[in-house]
DRENVEX-640016 format. One record per residue: residue in one letter; x, y, z of N, C-alpha, C in turn. Coordinates in steps of 0.02 Angstrom, whole numbers, padded with zeros to 5 digits, always signed. Atoms other than C-alpha are relative to their C-alpha. Example, Ala and Ser with C-alpha at 12.3 -4.5 7.8 and 13.67 -1.06 7.14 Angstrom:
a+00045-00059+00000+00615-00225+00390+00045+00060+00000/s-00042-00059-00003+00684-00053+00357-00039+00055+00037/
END
This chain:
m-00016+00000+00071-00931+00812-01012+00015-00070-00023/m-00013+00066+00030-00929+00657-01123+00044+00009-00060/f-00040-00002+00060-00799+00622-01255+00014-00070-00023/l-00013+00065+00029-00764+00478-01373+00075-00009-00008/k-00071+00014+00008-00597+00391-01391+00028+00029-00064/s-00023-00025+00064-00588+00450-01570+00000+00077-00003/s+00005-00072+00000-00621+00632-01523+00058+00030+00038/r-00050-00036-00039-00499+00761-01461-00035+00032+00059/a+00028-00030-00060-00533+00815-01284+00009+00076-00003/v-00004-00073-00001-00567+01001-01260-00013+00025+00070/p+00013-00027-00067-00565+01110-01104-00073+00017+00009/a+00068-00020-00016-00728+01144-01016-00008+00076-00003/t+00016-00071-00004-00813+01312-01024-00016+00016+00073/m+00012-00016-00071-00800+01385-00849+00029+00069+00015/r-00023-00067-00021-00775+01551-00762+00068-00006+00034/a-00066+00000-00029-00598+01592-00714+00000+00041+00064/l-00008-00036-00063-00566+01640-00533+00073+00025+00003/d-00067-00030-00001-00417+01758-00545+00014+00019+00073/p-00012-00015-00071-00340+01761-00370+00020+00072+00013/a-00018-00070-00008-00280+01939-00401-00061+00045+00000/r+00060-00042+00006-00457+02000-00433-00061-00029+00036/t+00057+00032-00034-00574+01874-00351+00010+00005+00075/p-00006-00004-00073-00607+01910-00167+00011-00070+00030/g-00017+00064-00031-00530+01770-00065+00056+00010+00049/q-00054-00004-00049-00402+01730+00066+00047-00059-00007/t-00049+00053-00003-00244+01630+00078+00017-00013+00074/r-00021+00017-00068-00194+01537+00235+00043-00063-00004/p-00042+00060+00001-00069+01402+00282-00044-00063-00005/l+00038+00062+00009-00130+01231+00225+00013-00047+00059/e-00004+00050-00053-00168+01114+00370-00040-00060-00023/l+00032+00057+00032-00204+00945+00294+00005-00061+00044/a+00002+00063-00036-00259+00791+00391-00061-00038-00023/p+00061+00030+00028-00383+00705+00276-00011-00072+00024/k+00017+00069-00013-00475+00546+00319-00008-00038-00066/r+00010+00030+00066-00511+00515+00134+00030+00044-00054/v-00026-00036+00058-00425+00563-00027-00031-00032-00063/h+00032+00023+00062-00524+00548-00189+00041+00030-00058/a-00043-00025+00053-00422+00562-00348-00032-00014-00068/l+00025+00008+00068-00463+00584-00531+00059+00000-00048/g-00050+00001+00051-00363+00549-00687-00030+00012-00068/l+00023-00014+00069-00374+00594-00872-00050+00057+00000/t+00045-00057-00007-00447+00765-00837+00024+00062-00037/y-00026-00057+00037-00335+00884-00937+00001-00015-00075/a+00006+00013+00072-00367+00901-01123+00067-00016-00032/a-00065+00011+00032-00183+00913-01172+00029-00067+00019/h-00027+00064-00023-00137+00761-01068-00037-00058-00034/i+00039+00052+00034-00278+00657-01143+00022-00005-00073/n-00016+00000+00071-00232+00709-01319+00070-00024-00015/e-00068+00022+00014-00046+00675-01301+00008-00076+00008/t-00006+00072-00012-00078+00496-01244-00054-00041-00035/g+00055+00038+00030-00239+00451-01333-00036-00043+00051/s+00025+00043-00054-00300+00386-01165-00069+00019+00025/g+00067-00019-00022-00472+00467-01153-00047-00059+00001/e+00048+00054-00006-00615+00355-01099-00070+00026-00013/a+00066-00022+00022-00793+00361-01164-00043+00026+00057/d+00042-00021-00056-00868+00383-00990+00033+00054+00042/g-00029-00057-00035-00754+00525-00938+00058-00018+00045/p-00059+00010-00042-00617+00544-00807-00004-00062+00045/a-00005+00056-00047-00557+00398-00701-00005+00026+00071/v+00007-00018-00071-00598+00402-00515+00025-00059+00042/f-00028+00052-00043-00504+00306-00380+00016+00029+00068/a-00016-00021-00068-00460+00312-00195+00075-00002+00010/k-00071-00004-00018-00288+00362-00132+00005+00000+00076/a-00005+00005-00072-00232+00319+00044+00016+00067+00032/a-00014-00062-00035-00241+00468+00161+00067-00003+00036/a-00063+00009-00035-00090+00395+00251+00060+00013-00045/s-00056-00013+00045+00014+00432+00096+00024+00072+00002/l-00020-00070-00006+00027+00616+00145+00073+00006+00021/l-00070-00011-00016+00209+00670+00144+00007+00048+00057/r-00010-00042-00059+00262+00739+00312+00066+00038-00001/g-00065-00033+00005+00442+00784+00270+00012+00027-00069/d-00018-00026+00066+00533+00829+00111+00033-00053-00044/t-00030+00054+00038+00589+00658+00049-00052-00053-00016/v+00043+00054+00023+00488+00534-00054+00043-00061-00015/v-00039+00061+00009+00554+00357-00045-00032-00044-00053/s+00026+00044+00052+00535+00250-00200-00014-00069+00031/p+00017+00064-00031+00445+00088-00150+00044-00056-00026/s-00041+00058+00018+00547-00070-00148-00042-00052-00037/r+00035+00055+00032+00504-00227-00245-00047-00034+00049/e+00041+00033-00051+00440-00303-00083-00062+00040+00016/m+00058-00042-00014+00326-00155-00048-00051-00003-00056/m+00046+00004+00056+00253-00161-00222-00035-00068-00003/m+00030+00067+00002+00225-00349-00215-00051-00009+00057/e+00048+00003-00055+00139-00330-00046-00065+00035-00019/a+00059-00036+00021+00021-00201-00120-00040-00041-00051/v+00033+00041+00050-00017-00316-00268-00033-00060+00032/e+00028+00059-00034-00045-00465-00153-00064+00017+00036/q+00060-00021-00035-00173-00368-00053-00059+00007-00048/l+00053-00008+00050-00271-00334-00212-00021-00066-00030/d+00013+00063+00034-00257-00508-00286+00045-00054+00028/p-00041+00052-00032-00193-00648-00173+00026-00051-00051/g-00031+00047+00046-00071-00756-00269+00030+00032-00061/f-00024-00033+00061-00043-00632-00410+00072+00026+00009/a-00067-00026-00011+00114-00559-00330+00053-00053-00014/a-00048+00054+00013+00200-00729-00340+00010-00009-00075/v-00004+00006+00074+00161-00737-00526+00045+00055-00027/v-00039-00057+00023+00234-00563-00553+00073-00009+00019/a-00068+00008-00025+00388-00600-00446+00038-00053-00039/s-00033+00054+00037+00425-00760-00542+00016+00021-00071/r-00009-00022+00069+00413-00668-00708+00055+00052-00006/f-00047-00055+00004+00526-00520-00665+00051-00004+00057/s-00053+00002-00050+00693-00536-00575+00017+00070+00024/s-00011-00070-00018+00713-00347-00576-00066+00037-00010/l+00064-00032+00003+00565-00236-00541+00005+00073+00025/p-00001-00070-00019+00592-00047-00541-00071+00027+00009/a+00067-00027-00014+00447+00059-00477-00028+00041-00058/l+00021-00047+00052+00442+00171-00632-00036+00059+00033/l+00028-00054-00041+00415+00319-00516-00011+00062-00043/d+00020-00057+00041+00324+00466-00593-00028+00056+00043/y+00025-00061-00033+00269+00642-00545-00066+00020-00032/e+00063-00026+00027+00097+00722-00566-00019+00062+00040/v+00021-00061-00034+00075+00904-00516-00075+00008-00012/e+00073-00004+00004-00109+00937-00480-00028+00058+00040/l+00040-00046-00040-00239+01057-00416-00040-00042+00050/g+00037+00036-00052-00307+00992-00250-00058+00042+00025/l+00059-00032-00030-00477+01032-00175-00010-00026+00070/l+00014+00019-00069-00511+01031+00012-00073+00018+00015/l+00071-00012-00016-00694+01011+00061-00005+00036+00067/l+00009-00040-00061-00741+01144+00189-00066-00014+00033/e+00064+00022-00027-00916+01073+00214-00018-00065-00036/h+00025+00060+00035-01006+00910+00172-00032+00020-00066/a+00032-00012+00065-01066+00897-00008-00029-00065-00024/r+00034+00060+00024-01195+00770-00067-00002-00001-00076/a+00002+00007+00073-01199+00701-00243-00061+00034-00030/e+00061-00029+00029-01379+00757-00269+00004+00077-00002/d-00010-00072+00003-01328+00937-00227+00051+00018-00053/l-00052-00013+00049-01171+00931-00332-00026-00007-00072/a+00029+00010+00067-01278+00874-00479-00038+00061-00025/r+00036-00061+00021-01367+01042-00480+00050+00052-00026/p-00049-00047+00030-01276+01163-00598+00012+00063+00041/g-00009-00061-00038-01306+01311-00483+00031-00009+00068/f-00027+00013-00068-01237+01226-00327+00074+00019+00002/a-00069-00021-00008-01074+01299-00263+00027-00026+00066/p-00027+00028-00062-00986+01188-00135+00058+00042+00026/p-00056-00038-00027-00869+01280-00017+00063-00044+00002/v-00063+00037+00003-00693+01219-00056+00058+00049+00002/g-00063-00036+00005-00514+01278-00039+00043-00034-00052/y-00045+00026+00052-00383+01256-00175+00071-00004+00027/f-00071+00005-00020-00205+01195-00148+00039-00037-00054/l-00047+00032+00046-00054+01130-00243+00015-00070+00025/a-00011+00069-00021-00025+00942-00242+00042-00037-00052/n-00034+00045+00046+00078+00803-00319-00022-00071+00016/d+00026+00068-00007+00005+00630-00348+00054-00049-00026/v-00056+00043+00021+00167+00528-00354-00026-00071-00013/t+00027+00064+00024+00142+00361-00442+00054-00050-00015/a-00042+00057+00020+00228+00192-00454-00034-00032-00060/r+00034+00023+00060+00182+00154-00634+00001-00076-00007/t-00003+00073+00003+00236-00028-00615-00064-00031+00028/v+00061+00027-00031+00089-00062-00499-00061+00020-00042/q+00057-00023+00040-00029+00042-00606-00008-00043-00063/v+00004+00039+00062+00014-00054-00765-00028-00070+00012/l+00025+00067-00016-00024-00220-00679-00076-00002+00004/g+00073-00001-00003-00205-00164-00665-00034+00011-00067/e+00030-00014+00065-00230-00123-00848-00033-00062-00029/g+00038+00056+00029-00361-00231-00932-00039-00040+00050/r+00036+00036-00052-00432-00289-00766-00064+00036+00020/a+00063-00031-00023-00606-00261-00697+00012+00046+00059/d-00015-00041-00058-00528-00190-00538+00058+00048-00014/r-00054-00044+00022-00413-00073-00634+00011+00059+00047/m-00007-00059-00042-00449+00077-00523+00030-00016+00068/a-00032+00020-00063-00396-00019-00368+00076-00001-00008/f-00072+00000+00013-00224-00041-00446+00025+00071-00008/w-00019-00070+00004-00219+00143-00490+00008+00029+00071/g-00004-00026-00068-00255+00185-00308+00060-00027+00037/a-00057+00031-00034-00124+00063-00243+00066+00030-00025/a-00060-00027+00030+00006+00134-00363+00016+00070+00027/k-00007-00070-00023-00021+00307-00286-00006+00007+00075/s+00014-00002-00072-00039+00260-00103+00059-00020+00044/f-00058+00016-00041+00138+00219-00046+00017+00060+00045/p-00015-00055-00047+00205+00323+00101+00034+00059-00035/g-00029-00061+00028+00242+00502+00050-00024+00018-00070/f+00020-00011+00069+00153+00490-00118-00051+00056-00009/l+00043-00059+00005+00034+00634-00078+00040+00059+00026/v-00039-00059-00018+00136+00794-00080-00045+00061-00006/a+00043-00058+00000+00043+00952-00034+00041+00064+00006/g-00033-00065-00004+00093+01133-00058-00014+00034+00067/p+00004-00032-00066+00101+01259+00085-00062+00043+00011/t+00051-00053-00005-00050+01369+00048-00068-00024-00024/l+00070+00012+00021-00239+01355+00039-00030+00067-00020/w+00036-00061+00022-00336+01484-00063-00075-00015+00000/v+00073+00010-00007-00521+01502-00022-00036+00061-00027/p+00038-00057+00024-00638+01612-00124-00049+00025+00053/e+00044-00030-00050-00741+01731-00019-00071-00028-00007/t+00066+00028+00015-00900+01666-00103+00008-00061-00044/p-00003+00058+00044-00913+01488-00170-00035+00013-00066/q+00028-00013+00066-00946+01490-00357-00002-00064-00040/g+00008+00058+00042-01016+01346-00457+00018+00016-00072/g-00019-00010+00070-00955+01323-00635+00062+00041-00009/a-00061-00041+00003-00793+01412-00593+00059-00040+00025/c-00061+00034-00022-00613+01362-00563+00055+00052+00013/l-00058-00042-00011-00461+01445-00488+00045-00002-00061/d-00042-00004+00061-00356+01505-00635+00072+00011+00020/v-00072-00004-00013-00174+01465-00602+00036-00046-00049/t-00041+00044+00040-00033+01385-00699+00040-00045+00046/l-00037+00049-00039+00038+01226-00624+00066-00016-00036/r-00066+00014+00030+00225+01201-00654+00037-00051+00042/l-00041+00049-00036+00342+01059-00610+00067-00006-00036/t-00067+00011+00027+00530+01041-00633+00032-00059+00036/v-00042+00053-00029+00649+00896-00602+00072+00019-00012/n-00070-00022+00004+00828+00947-00564+00006+00064-00042/g-00001-00064+00035+00786+01119-00634-00027-00002-00071/e+00028+00006+00068+00716+01052-00800-00075+00000+00003/q+00073-00002-00001+00537+01099-00834-00029-00061-00034/r+00033+00059+00026+00429+00945-00858-00074+00012-00013/q+00072-00012+00007+00251+01006-00834-00016+00074+00006/q+00027-00067-00006+00163+01171-00863-00070-00001-00030/g+00069+00003+00023-00026+01175-00875-00045+00047+00038/r+00048-00045-00031-00162+01301-00842-00061-00040+00024/t+00056+00038-00028-00304+01238-00732-00063+00006-00042/l+00058-00007+00043-00430+01303-00858+00002-00049-00059/d-00003+00053+00051-00373+01159-00972-00038-00062+00024/l+00040+00056-00025-00477+01042-00863-00061-00011-00046/i+00056+00015+00045-00611+00953-00965-00067+00005+00036/e+00062-00011-00039-00739+00974-00824+00015+00050+00056/p-00009-00046-00056-00763+01112-00693+00008-00040+00065/p-00008+00034-00064-00717+01068-00513-00064-00029+00029/r+00063+00026-00028-00901+01049-00464-00016-00068-00030/e+00015+00063+00033-00922+00910-00592+00050-00055+00020/l-00049+00048-00024-00760+00826-00537-00017-00023+00071/l+00022+00017-00067-00823+00833-00358-00060-00048-00003/l+00059+00044+00008-00986+00753-00416+00023-00071-00017/r-00026+00066+00016-00889+00609-00494+00029-00034+00061/a-00030+00028-00060-00792+00585-00333-00054-00021+00050/a+00053+00016-00048-00951+00589-00227-00037-00063-00022/r+00036+00058+00025-01038+00462-00339+00041-00065+00007/a-00043+00059-00007-00889+00345-00320+00003-00025+00072/t+00001+00022-00070-00914+00336-00130-00063-00041+00013/s+00058+00041-00017-01032+00214-00047-00059+00041+00026/s+00052-00042-00029-01128+00355+00037-00025+00054-00047/g+00017-00055+00045-01132+00478-00108+00012+00068+00031/v-00013-00063-00035-01063+00610+00009+00075+00012+00006/l-00067-00022-00016-00899+00704+00015-00003+00035+00067/e+00003-00026-00068-00862+00746+00195+00048+00059+00010/k-00044-00056-00018-00787+00904+00270+00069-00028+00016/g-00069+00023-00011-00598+00882+00267+00025-00049-00053/d-00021+00044+00055-00598+00763+00118+00042+00040-00050/v-00042-00029+00052-00469+00796-00017-00020-00031-00066/v+00011+00023+00068-00504+00783-00203+00057+00025-00043/l-00053-00017+00046-00358+00779-00324-00028-00001-00071/t+00037-00010+00062-00413+00842-00494+00037-00023-00064/g-00035+00025+00059-00286+00758-00610+00058+00045-00020/t-00063-00034+00017-00126+00812-00695+00001+00024-00072/p-00010-00023+00069-00081+00915-00849+00049-00045-00038/s-00046+00039+00041+00028+00849-00990+00071+00006+00027/g-00071-00005-00017+00213+00813-00970+00026-00052+00048/v-00025+00052-00045+00222+00660-00856+00052-00042-00037/a-00054+00041+00030+00368+00540-00884-00028-00060-00037/f+00027+00062+00028+00260+00388-00922-00054+00017-00051/t+00047-00014+00053+00179+00434-01087+00001-00058-00049/v+00007+00055+00048+00114+00303-01208-00043+00025-00058/p+00040-00022+00058+00060+00354-01384-00061-00044-00011/a+00062+00037+00010-00113+00301-01437+00011-00066-00036/w-00009+00062+00038-00049+00171-01561+00032-00054+00043/k-00030+00049-00045+00059+00088-01427-00051-00024+00051/r+00052+00020-00048-00088+00089-01307-00046-00052-00031/r+00042+00049+00034-00192-00003-01436+00034-00068-00007/l-00038+00063+00004-00054-00132-01462+00004-00035+00068/a-00006+00029-00067-00033-00156-01275-00064-00035+00021/a+00064+00031-00018-00219-00196-01259-00006-00070-00030/l+00002+00066+00032-00187-00347-01372+00045-00050+00034/l-00046+00045-00033-00052-00419-01261-00037-00046+00048/p+00036+00050-00040-00100-00578-01165+00011+00007+00075/g-00002-00003-00073-00120-00520-00986+00044+00055+00028/p-00035-00056-00032-00049-00395-00861+00076-00007+00003/t-00073+00006-00003+00126-00469-00847+00031+00015-00067/a-00026-00017+00067+00149-00454-01035-00001+00075-00010/r+00003-00073+00006+00093-00273-01026+00055+00032+00042/l-00053-00028-00042+00213-00240-00883+00068-00011-00033/g-00062+00012+00035+00354-00321-00981+00012+00051-00054/a-00006-00051+00053+00320-00203-01126+00015+00068+00030/a-00011-00064-00033+00314-00054-01007+00072+00006+00026/l-00068-00001-00026+00480-00102-00927+00051+00006-00056/r-00045-00007+00056+00563-00121-01096+00002+00071-00027/t+00005-00068+00026+00502+00051-01147+00025+00052+00049/h-00012-00053-00049+00522+00147-00985+00052-00019+00053/g-00049+00019-00051+00648+00048-00882+00062+00044+00000/r-00058-00045+00005+00786+00163-00946-00021+00070-00021/n+00025-00067+00016+00677+00316-00975+00031+00050+00049/p-00034-00046-00046+00783+00459-00904-00048+00049+00034/r+00048-00045-00031+00625+00556-00863-00034-00031+00062/m+00028+00031-00060+00566+00429-00734+00042+00023+00060/l-00035-00025-00059+00610+00485-00557+00048-00053+00027/k-00050+00045-00029+00765+00410-00476+00029+00032+00063/p-00028-00028-00061+00855+00431-00309+00047+00058-00015/g-00040-00061+00009+00934+00602-00293-00035+00054-00039/d+00036-00051+00038+00810+00690-00406-00034+00050+00046/v+00033-00053-00037+00745+00856-00342-00060+00024-00041/v+00062-00019+00034+00564+00893-00387-00026+00064+00031/e+00028-00063-00025+00494+01068-00373-00065+00014-00038/m+00064-00016+00031+00315+01121-00406-00023+00068+00024/d+00022-00068-00015+00234+01291-00412-00071+00009-00025/g+00069-00013+00019+00054+01349-00417-00021+00072+00010/g+00017-00070-00007+00063+01538-00412-00021+00017+00071/v+00025-00018-00066-00046+01596-00267+00000-00059+00049/l+00002+00060-00042-00045+01416-00202+00069-00018+00027/g-00066+00010-00030+00141+01424-00167+00045-00049-00038/h-00054+00039+00030+00294+01319-00202+00017-00057+00048/r-00019+00057-00042+00347+01146-00139+00058-00037-00035/r-00059+00037+00026+00512+01053-00160+00007-00064+00041/f-00015+00063-00035+00549+00871-00120+00052-00039-00039/t-00054+00039+00029+00687+00746-00153-00019-00075-00001/i+00013+00072+00006+00678+00564-00210+00057-00039+00032/a-00049+00044-00031+00766+00431-00107-00014-00071-00021/g+00008+00070+00020+00796+00247-00147-00025-00043+00057/
END
């Protein structure tokens, strides 16, 4: 699906897979991915609340497989960890950022998502066929994000590399307990569940997966085309983006103003002034809970 920045994004037309009526099975999720492909700007309500839609469709980036959370505590990255990640992307840039900001909070954010686990290899040329139905399992996920690192990539040619780095710190991939697999793979269809997320008992996100602007097959195609081989491998994970309600929201008019600022440190300065004291950003002690119906429930705590 294509949409213009001036247009309102709308959900895709796709068949709903009702887990109560669609033949399928649930089993404990055993996740050990070698690659994690992630997408952003995929839910109509989220795009419309921020005015952040892009003319060429959803963003695609890589997330470190090593970011999978093994326990129940997500540690907010330190200034040093963030600067190390920035330095790896752009040698010398971390020193510029460090000299500009004496205090550098992570601006930690939550993103409840629908995850897809590839059960067989899938090539881009096959995924491009509307009738193709790749065998996948569905699971609940959270794409935790250090917005400070993400903002530093805005306006750059390697923007998606900064997005990936912002989401690849240890523990930033939180997975739910359950995998749901349809008995028969179905192209043009999506598991119909409502994703919910609370912080300290307060509901922050609630979005139906049918609000996605593209069906899972098309999101998989985007992920495959972003790889060097054009192939998604068995065991790969694809994160399909988050519904509305994240802490770091920027109205369209502010986004347009930020684009006029002279460089990434100026944009980060504006973001810190706006969100440095935003009570919705995650902080040590916060308890995050997410639910995906048949996909189960997961709780984790934020540590400093």
